[in-house]
C-alpha positions as a printed Julia matrix, in Angstrom:
353×3 Matrix{Float64}:
  96.46  120.41   61.96
  93.14  118.45   61.08
  92.16  115.17   62.53
  90.28  112.61   60.48
  88.57  109.36   61.33
  87.88  106.75   58.66
  86.81  103.19   58.15
  88.37  101.3    55.57
  88.48   97.77   54.13
  89.91   95.28   56.58
  92.39   93.93   53.86
  93.69   97.52   53.04
  93.98   98.65   56.7
  97.9    97.54   57.13
  98.57   99.21   53.89
  97.11  102.68   54.84
  98.91  102.53   58.37
 102.13  102.07   56.11
 101.52  104.93   54.21
 100.54  107.13   57.4
 103.77  106.4    58.83
 105.7   106.84   56.33
 104.31  110.51   55.54
 105.35  111.31   59.33
 101.36  112.1    59.93
 100.51  110.96   63.52
  98.29  108.14   63.74
  96.47  108.73   66.88
  93.9   105.7    66.87
  93.82  102.53   65.58
  91.08   99.94   66.33
  92.58   96.71   67.54
  88.66   95.19   66.21
  87.62   96.87   63.06
  89.55   98.95   60.3
  88.82  102.25   62.13
  91.67  104.77   61.85
  92.28  108.38   63.1
  94.97  110.85   62.24
  96.14  114.26   62.95
  97.15  115.28   59.27
  99.0   118.46   58.29
  99.31  116.81   54.48
  95.94  117.17   52.54
  97.72  115.24   49.83
  97.74  112.01   52.03
  94.1   112.27   52.67
  93.27  112.7    48.91
  95.91  109.65   47.82
  94.18  107.33   50.51
  90.78  108.26   49.04
  91.85  107.74   45.5
  93.2   104.23   46.31
  91.32  102.71   48.61
  87.44  102.12   49.55
  86.76  104.16   52.86
  83.16  103.43   53.98
  83.12  107.03   55.48
  85.75  109.96   56.18
  85.2   112.68   58.64
  87.13  115.57   59.33
  87.16  117.08   62.79
  84.98  114.71   64.61
  82.29  116.59   66.04
  82.71  116.96   70.03
  80.1   114.76   71.98
  78.57  115.78   75.46
  77.78  114.5    78.52
  73.88  113.94   78.71
  72.81  116.18   81.67
  70.64  119.35   81.98
  71.36  122.64   83.84
  70.68  121.95   87.33
  69.87  124.2    90.31
  70.92  124.3    94.02
  68.56  122.63   96.77
  68.86  121.28  100.37
  68.86  117.39  100.52
  70.27  115.56  103.39
  70.96  111.98  101.29
  74.06  111.92   99.12
  71.94  110.58   96.08
  68.83  110.08   95.56
  66.31  109.09   92.38
  63.17  110.43   91.56
  60.33  108.95   91.36
  62.37  106.69   93.69
  63.01  103.29   93.09
  62.96  100.54   95.83
  66.33   99.38   95.49
  65.65   97.02   98.69
  63.84   94.63   96.41
  67.32   93.71   94.74
  69.25   93.73   97.84
  66.76   91.61   99.85
  67.14   88.85   97.29
  70.97   89.37   97.57
  71.14   90.67   93.79
  73.89   93.32   95.02
  76.37   93.09   92.07
  79.23   90.81   93.4
  81.43   89.58   90.67
  80.36   92.15   88.02
  82.64   95.04   87.12
  81.17   98.28   85.81
  82.99  100.75   83.84
  82.09  104.34   83.98
  83.44  106.43   80.78
  82.89  109.72   81.86
  84.48  112.75   83.41
  85.99  111.09   86.26
  84.91  109.8    89.61
  85.49  111.28   92.9
  84.96  108.53   95.18
  87.38  106.14   97.55
  85.36  102.81   96.39
  86.43  103.21   92.96
  88.8   100.24   92.32
  90.7   101.9    89.54
  91.03  104.96   87.35
  92.46  105.36   83.86
  92.57  108.92   82.3
  92.54  109.61   78.48
  92.17  113.32   78.2
  95.69  114.15   79.26
  94.67  116.42   82.36
  94.6   113.35   84.8
  92.18  111.24   86.43
  90.98  113.82   88.96
  87.81  115.13   88.21
  86.83  118.89   88.02
  83.02  118.52   87.46
  80.79  115.7    89.33
  79.1   114.5    86.2
  80.95  110.88   86.46
  80.75  110.81   90.26
  76.56  111.59   90.01
  76.64  108.46   87.16
  79.04  106.21   89.58
  76.74  106.99   92.64
  73.82  105.76   91.09
  75.32  102.64   89.81
  76.34  101.96   93.4
  72.96  102.53   94.98
  71.36   99.89   93.11
  74.25   97.39   92.78
  76.82   98.07   96.08
  78.64   95.14   95.43
  79.68   95.67   92.01
  83.37   97.14   91.31
  83.37  100.27   89.77
  86.54  101.42   87.4
  86.66  105.32   86.19
  87.72  106.02   82.59
  87.77  109.72   82.36
  87.16  110.43   78.55
  86.17  114.1    79.18
  87.74  116.64   81.23
  84.9   119.23   81.23
  81.53  119.03   79.32
  82.78  118.53   75.65
  83.76  114.98   74.93
  86.35  113.79   72.14
  85.36  110.87   70.02
  88.88  109.34   69.66
  88.96  109.18   73.87
  85.97  107.23   73.95
  87.17  104.78   71.4
  90.49  104.4    73.1
  88.5   103.88   76.63
  86.18  101.11   75.43
  89.2    99.32   73.88
  90.8    99.32   77.22
  87.56   98.84   79.51
  86.24   95.56   77.9
  89.35   94.19   79.04
  88.35   94.18   82.62
  84.37   95.23   82.71
  81.45   93.38   82.07
  78.88   96.41   81.86
  79.89   99.89   80.2
  77.88  103.01   81.16
  78.3   105.77   78.75
  76.28  108.86   79.75
  77.28  110.57   76.73
  76.53  111.76   73.04
  77.6   112.69   69.65
  75.2   114.5    67.42
  76.12  113.0    64.16
  73.61  110.26   62.82
  74.26  107.12   61.39
  72.07  103.85   60.91
  72.01  100.33   61.27
  73.34   99.54   57.5
  76.2   102.27   57.96
  76.96  102.52   61.68
  79.37  105.55   62.56
  82.72  104.33   64.29
  81.58  104.59   67.82
  78.33  102.18   67.18
  80.4    99.7    65.05
  82.64   99.37   67.78
  80.06   98.88   70.49
  78.18   96.51   68.28
  81.24   94.5    67.64
  82.32   94.18   71.54
  78.39   93.58   71.96
  78.19   90.62   69.43
  81.67   88.78   69.79
  82.58   89.49   73.53
  79.18   89.83   75.12
  79.95   93.24   76.56
  77.3    94.97   77.8
  76.97   98.79   76.72
  74.19  100.93   78.36
  74.09  104.52   76.9
  72.32  107.8    77.2
  69.54  108.31   74.59
  70.19  112.29   74.54
  68.77  115.28   76.0
  67.3   116.87   72.29
  63.6   116.22   72.63
  62.63  116.18   68.98
  61.65  113.26   67.05
  64.86  110.99   65.43
  67.25  112.9    67.9
  68.68  110.04   69.85
  72.16  110.48   69.67
  75.28  107.9    68.87
  76.23  106.02   70.56
  72.23  105.31   71.2
  72.0   104.62   68.05
  73.87  101.76   68.08
  71.87   98.4    67.06
  73.26   96.49   70.25
  73.12   99.43   73.02
  70.69   99.41   75.73
  69.52  102.9    74.88
  67.83  104.43   77.85
  65.55  107.6    77.86
  64.35  109.78   80.91
  60.96  109.78   82.87
  59.63  112.77   84.03
  59.63  113.02   87.92
  56.15  113.94   88.24
  54.2   111.57   86.41
  54.57  108.47   84.11
  55.67  110.41   81.12
  58.75  110.72   79.26
  60.54  113.92   80.37
  60.34  116.59   77.68
  63.92  116.63   77.22
  64.34  113.16   76.43
  65.42  112.37   72.86
  63.11  110.49   70.68
  63.6   107.7    68.27
  62.88  107.04   64.64
  59.61  105.49   63.96
  59.84  101.82   63.46
  62.54  101.54   65.67
  62.77  100.95   69.52
  65.21  103.49   69.98
  65.4   104.25   73.13
  64.96  100.86   74.37
  63.67  101.3    77.7
  62.91  104.52   80.17
  63.99  105.08   83.54
  63.93  108.28   85.97
  66.47  110.84   85.06
  66.1   113.12   88.03
  68.25  113.2    90.98
  69.15  114.81   94.11
  73.01  114.81   94.65
  74.52  116.37   97.99
  72.6   119.89   97.34
  72.35  119.62   93.73
  68.99  118.92   91.63
  70.36  117.49   88.01
  68.27  115.66   85.27
  69.15  114.02   81.98
  69.35  110.76   80.38
  72.65  110.92   81.72
  71.19  109.55   85.11
  68.78  107.22   83.54
  71.38  105.4    81.86
  73.37  104.55   85.24
  69.93  103.15   86.46
  69.32  100.45   83.9
  73.42   99.85   83.97
  73.19   99.45   88.19
  70.14   97.67   88.0
  71.73   95.09   85.51
  74.53   94.95   87.55
  73.0    93.8    90.62
  71.79   90.28   89.14
  74.0    89.88   86.22
  76.46   87.45   88.13
  73.14   85.61   88.75
  72.35   84.91   85.7
  75.71   83.77   84.54
  76.18   87.16   82.89
  74.33   85.94   79.87
  73.75   89.08   77.58
  70.56   87.54   75.86
  69.05   87.1    79.21
  69.57   90.23   80.57
  67.82   92.0    77.63
  65.23   89.88   77.91
  64.59   90.36   81.54
  64.79   93.95   81.32
  62.5    94.11   77.9
  59.99   91.89   78.92
  59.12   93.49   82.32
  59.25   96.72   81.74
  55.87   98.56   81.82
  54.24  100.28   78.54
  53.34  104.03   78.82
  51.13  106.34   77.02
  53.79  107.1    74.53
  54.77  106.06   70.89
  57.21  102.75   70.57
  60.15  104.85   69.5
  59.6   107.25   72.34
  59.67  104.59   74.86
  61.06  101.09   72.97
  59.84   98.35   75.57
  58.61  100.59   78.14
  59.34  101.95   81.71
  61.74   99.73   84.43
  59.89   97.91   86.61
  61.64   96.64   89.23
  59.25   94.3    91.22
  58.46   92.5    88.26
  62.05   92.25   87.01
  63.23   91.0    90.44
  60.35   88.35   90.38
  61.11   87.14   86.93
  64.96   86.88   87.98
  64.11   85.06   91.31
  61.78   82.58   89.47
  64.43   81.54   86.77
  66.95   81.27   89.44
  64.9    78.81   91.63
  64.41   76.83   88.41
  68.1    76.7    87.66
  68.79   75.59   91.11
  65.76   73.02   91.21
  67.59   71.32   87.56
  70.68   71.29   89.1
  69.44   69.3    91.8
  67.87   66.8    89.53
  71.04   66.52   87.57
  72.9    65.66   90.64
């Protein structure tokens, strides 16, 4: 049985759904906000009928499996449960009481094995208990920088491969509860701002219409123009990785296309988790997610402010713009700008009273 995913015109969506249901083919996904449909189809004639009678922006057979964005790690001895290198001084956030209280973060990953996760939801059919610790690592990085944030685990992969339909379903569910969504995963297909893929279109919609924050990994393909979807989503905060030894972009970190600031920002991508060394843009993304969550409530959850603070305070490093975007996360400068703005807001409120 083949799986197809396609985008039709909004006016045709309901008619196509009725045709699918009348043919007893399995409708496995229907976006609640966009005319994006996925079916498991035994009848090829049905697909031909839909293509002949309706305009489709795209139709993909057997969507390519995605992958979580880490590289092969090795065993090392390390006392702390999780640490990031080069190290980041998250005490700068905690000293200002920027701890993430009032902010909910969704981790769309392999599941999270931690008692402090407030809720688990499974989209794989294997249950919410993880068998790999990728999602647990991602969640721990977020919790390290935003210990007061609420973490919800949405399991979209059981092992390392990721099904696109699972991710789409999880996003539709997560946006009902979460302020910030972390996606340390990617798909190899390419899309453009003019014609985004289903995943990027959904992310753009929820960002523009519901002010949801999507932080995504750029990918680990290293070559020019290799940023993976959903990193190509115009509205996503796409994160590349820094090498642990100097202020250079990691060799594996995916590069964008000339003329575009994708990835948007760079952060450390090497971690030590218990006795494991691991690296990848999978782990640079939650650095930005956790940092954002730490002060998001302080700025009244204003997405435009969040992006302005992150990007305007980043440090330019020696790399082309389409490799680093706005530059390297600068925690010290970021905290200073947020603190000053918070003081100005308080002063304005006092004057109004």
